[in-house]
C-alpha positions in Angstrom: 41.1 3.5 -26.9 39.8 1.2 -29.6 36.1 0.7 -29.8 34.8 -2.8 -29.3 32.1 -4.5 -31.3 28.6 -2.9 -31.4 25.9 -4.9 -29.5 23.6 -4.8 -32.5 26.3 -6.4 -34.7 26.9 -9.1 -32.1 23.1 -9.7 -32.0 23.1 -10.2 -35.8 26.1 -12.6 -35.6 24.3 -14.7 -32.9 21.1 -14.8 -35.0 22.9 -15.8 -38.2 24.9 -18.3 -36.3 21.8 -20.0 -34.9 19.9 -20.1 -38.2 23.0 -20.5 -40.5 21.2 -18.2 -42.9 20.9 -14.5 -43.4 17.2 -14.5 -44.5 15.9 -16.3 -41.4 18.1 -14.2 -39.1 16.8 -11.0 -40.7 13.2 -12.1 -40.1 13.9 -12.8 -36.4 15.6 -9.5 -35.9 13.1 -7.5 -37.9 15.8 -6.2 -40.3 16.4 -6.4 -44.0 18.8 -9.0 -45.2 21.3 -6.4 -46.5 21.3 -4.7 -43.1 22.2 -8.1 -41.5 25.0 -8.7 -44.1 26.4 -5.2 -43.4 26.4 -5.8 -39.6 28.3 -9.1 -40.1 30.8 -7.3 -42.3 31.4 -4.6 -39.7 31.8 -7.1 -37.0 34.3 -9.1 -39.0 36.3 -6.0 -39.7 36.2 -4.9 -36.1 37.4 -8.3 -34.8 39.8 -9.0 -37.6 38.5 -12.5 -38.2 36.1 -14.2 -40.7 33.0 -15.5 -39.0 31.2 -17.2 -41.8 31.9 -19.0 -45.0 29.3 -18.1 -47.5 28.3 -19.8 -50.8 25.3 -19.5 -53.0 23.8 -22.5 -51.2 24.8 -22.3 -47.6 26.3 -20.4 -44.8 28.7 -22.1 -42.4 30.5 -20.9 -39.3 34.2 -20.7 -39.6 36.3 -22.1 -36.7 36.6 -18.6 -35.3 32.9 -18.2 -35.6 32.2 -21.4 -33.8 34.6 -20.4 -31.0 33.1 -16.9 -30.6 29.4 -17.8 -30.9 29.1 -18.8 -27.2 30.7 -15.6 -26.1 28.2 -13.7 -28.2 25.4 -15.4 -26.4 26.9 -14.6 -23.0 27.5 -10.9 -24.0 23.9 -10.5 -25.2 22.6 -12.1 -21.9 24.8 -9.7 -19.9 23.5 -6.8 -21.9 19.9 -7.8 -21.2 20.6 -8.1 -17.5 22.4 -4.7 -17.6 19.3 -3.0 -19.2 16.9 -4.7 -16.8 18.9 -3.6 -13.8 19.1 -0.1 -15.1 15.3 0.0 -15.6 14.8 -1.2 -12.1 17.1 1.5 -10.7 15.3 4.1 -12.7 12.0 3.3 -11.2 11.0 4.7 -7.8 11.5 2.1 -5.1 8.3 0.3 -4.1 7.3 1.0 -0.5 8.5 -1.8 1.8 5.3 -1.5 3.9 1.7 -0.9 3.0 -0.2 0.3 6.1 -4.0 0.5 6.3 -5.5 2.6 9.1 -8.8 3.9 10.4 -9.0 7.6 9.3 -9.5 8.8 12.9 -5.9 7.7 13.6 -4.5 9.2 10.4 -2.2 11.6 12.3 -0.6 8.7 14.1 -0.1 6.8 10.8 1.5 9.9 9.2 3.9 10.3 12.0 4.9 6.6 11.8 5.5 6.9 8.1 7.7 10.0 8.6 9.6 8.2 11.3 10.3 5.2 9.1 11.0 7.3 6.1 13.9 8.9 8.0 15.3 5.3 8.3 15.0 4.7 4.6 11.9 2.5 4.9 9.1 3.4 2.6 5.5 3.3 3.9 2.4 3.5 1.7 -0.6 4.8 3.7 -4.0 3.5 2.9 -7.0 4.9 4.8 -9.6 2.1 5.1 -12.6 0.9 7.2 -12.4 -2.2 9.3 -13.8 -4.5 6.7 -11.6 -3.2 3.9 -8.5 -3.4 6.1 -9.2 -7.0 7.1 -9.7 -7.9 3.5 -6.4 -6.2 2.6 -4.5 -8.1 5.2 -6.1 -11.5 4.2 -5.3 -10.9 0.5 -1.9 -9.5 1.0 -2.7 -6.0 -0.4 -1.6 -4.4 2.8 1.2 -5.5 5.1 -0.6 -4.5 8.3 -3.4 -2.3 9.6 -4.3 -0.2 12.6 -7.6 -1.8 13.6 -10.1 -1.2 16.3 -11.0 -3.9 18.8 -12.1 -6.6 18.9 -9.2 -8.1 17.1 -9.5 -11.3 15.0 -7.9 -14.3 16.7 -5.9 -15.2 13.6 -4.0 -11.9 13.6 -0.9 -10.9 15.5 -1.2 -7.6 17.3 1.1 -5.1 18.9 1.3 -1.5 20.1 -2.2 -1.4 21.6 -3.5 2.0 22.6 -6.8 3.6 23.7 -8.7 6.5 22.2 -11.3 7.9 24.7 -14.8 8.5 23.4 -15.8 11.4 25.6 -18.0 13.7 23.5 -21.3 13.6 21.6 -21.5 15.5 18.3 -24.9 17.4 18.0 -26.2 19.9 15.5 -25.3 23.5 16.4 -28.9 24.6 16.9 -30.0 21.6 19.0 -31.0 22.1 22.6 -28.4 19.6 23.6 -25.7 21.8 22.2 -25.8 24.0 25.4 -25.5 21.2 27.9 -22.5 21.1 30.1 -22.4 17.3 30.1 -24.7 14.5 28.8 -25.5 11.2 30.4 -26.9 8.3 28.3 -30.3 8.6 30.1 -30.8 12.1 28.6 -30.7 10.6 25.1 -34.1 9.0 25.3 -36.0 9.6 22.0 -32.8 10.6 20.3 -31.3 8.8 17.3 -27.7 7.9 18.2 -25.8 7.2 15.0 -24.0 3.9 15.1 -22.8 1.2 12.7 -24.9 -1.9 12.1 -21.8 -4.1 12.9 -21.2 -3.8 16.6 -19.0 -6.7 17.6 -19.4 -7.8 21.3 -16.9 -6.2 23.5 -16.4 -3.3 21.2 -17.1 0.4 22.1 -20.3 0.5 20.0 -21.8 -2.6 21.7 -21.0 -1.3 25.2 -22.6 2.1 24.4 -25.7 0.7 22.7 -26.4 -1.4 25.8 -26.6 1.8 27.9 -29.0 3.8 25.7 -32.6 4.2 26.9 -35.7 3.6 24.8 -37.3 5.1 22.8 -34.6 6.2 20.4 -31.3 4.4 20.9 -29.0 3.1 18.3 -29.7 4.3 14.7 -27.7 2.3 12.2 -26.4 4.5 9.3 -23.8 2.2 7.8 -22.2 -1.2 8.2 -19.3 0.5 10.0 -18.3 4.0 11.1 -14.5 4.4 10.8 -14.4 7.9 9.3 -15.9 10.0 12.1 -15.2 13.3 10.3 -17.3 12.3 7.3 -20.1 11.1 9.6 -20.4 14.6 11.1 -22.2 15.6 7.9 -25.1 13.4 9.1 -25.0 15.2 12.4 -25.1 18.6 10.8 -28.1 17.5 8.6 -30.1 16.5 11.7 -30.0 12.7 11.1 -28.9 12.0 14.6 -26.2 12.6 17.2 -22.8 10.8 17.2 -20.4 9.7 19.9 -16.9 10.8 18.8 -13.4 10.1 19.8 -11.3 12.7 21.7 -8.9 12.8 18.7 -11.7 14.2 16.5 -12.7 16.8 18.9 -9.2 18.2 19.0 -8.7 18.3 15.3 -12.1 19.3 13.8 -13.7 22.7 13.9 -17.2 23.1 12.3 -19.8 25.9 12.8 -22.7 23.5 12.3 -21.7 20.9 14.9 -21.1 21.1 18.6 -19.2 18.7 20.8 -20.8 18.1 24.2 -19.0 16.1 26.9 -20.4 12.6 27.2 -20.6 11.2 30.7 -19.9 7.5 30.1 -16.8 6.6 32.2 -14.3 4.3 30.5 -15.9 4.5 27.1 -13.1 4.2 24.6 -11.9 2.5 21.4 -8.9 0.3 21.6 -6.7 0.2 18.5 -3.7 -2.0 17.7 -1.4 -2.8 14.8 -2.4 -6.1 13.3 -1.0 -8.4 10.7 -0.9 -12.1 9.6 1.7 -14.0 11.7 2.7 -16.1 8.6 3.8 -12.9 6.9 5.9 -11.4 9.7 9.1 -9.8 8.5 11.9 -7.6 9.7 10.2 -4.6 8.2 6.9 -5.4 10.0 8.7 -5.7 13.4 10.4 -2.4 12.7 6.9 -1.0 11.9 5.5 -2.3 15.2 8.5 -0.6 17.0 7.9 2.6 15.2 4.2 2.7 16.2 5.1 2.1 19.8 7.8 4.8 19.7 5.4 7.2 18.2 2.8 6.5 20.9 5.4 7.1 23.6 6.4 10.5 22.1 3.0 11.9 21.1 
């Protein structure tokens, strides 16, 4: 099979055809003038036609050159598109969904990502506190987030679920560590670690209202979303910490004890949240996957 013209030679032809001069074409291409002349010569021999009439004063396109110049432009454009598409295919596909989540529900987020991955939908997981997750949704850095209640009125939510808060984390050597069960009235004089931000209706606000004085809520951060990290404060004797059942099942530490907390109905409600104006087929699939994962846990 005969070889067609080389792309680099066609590129030289297009440049000389635009400038009607070898010197200016060479500058545009970053080549020497002899190299451009050689490329034009090769192309003419390959095609079997003369492309330019050259004199000491000017360079003019022949009739064949004028006829072929538009085809050269089209060929070079197709070559650029070919290279761009090849580069896109060579890169790993960007995840279709970026999901922020509170660290305590990380196991759920991982199961959702695996479930969608089996369907060919990529999910990038981003552990984040409430404030960071809301900022990510607002700015478009994340597609959706698994948030704790209360939920902002401007966000759509789905797949709500409840995580019981039925234990109190105490230092291993604390007298409370041997209690069979603790009621809030036994925590008088104790510092109960809580976030400064306790939205009305949320778990933290409900618990704070039941704590006796002295002692009571002891704010250690604007928010507490990473309960596992907050256990370090418990171990250090800073205070005691109400913790979700999920944490009790997954964390084992010699320096912390989990004592049942007798506060009926104390729980954190979570849901998948996103901006309604950014709803998509992938987001609806995500909501379905979260619900399916909750049903099968």
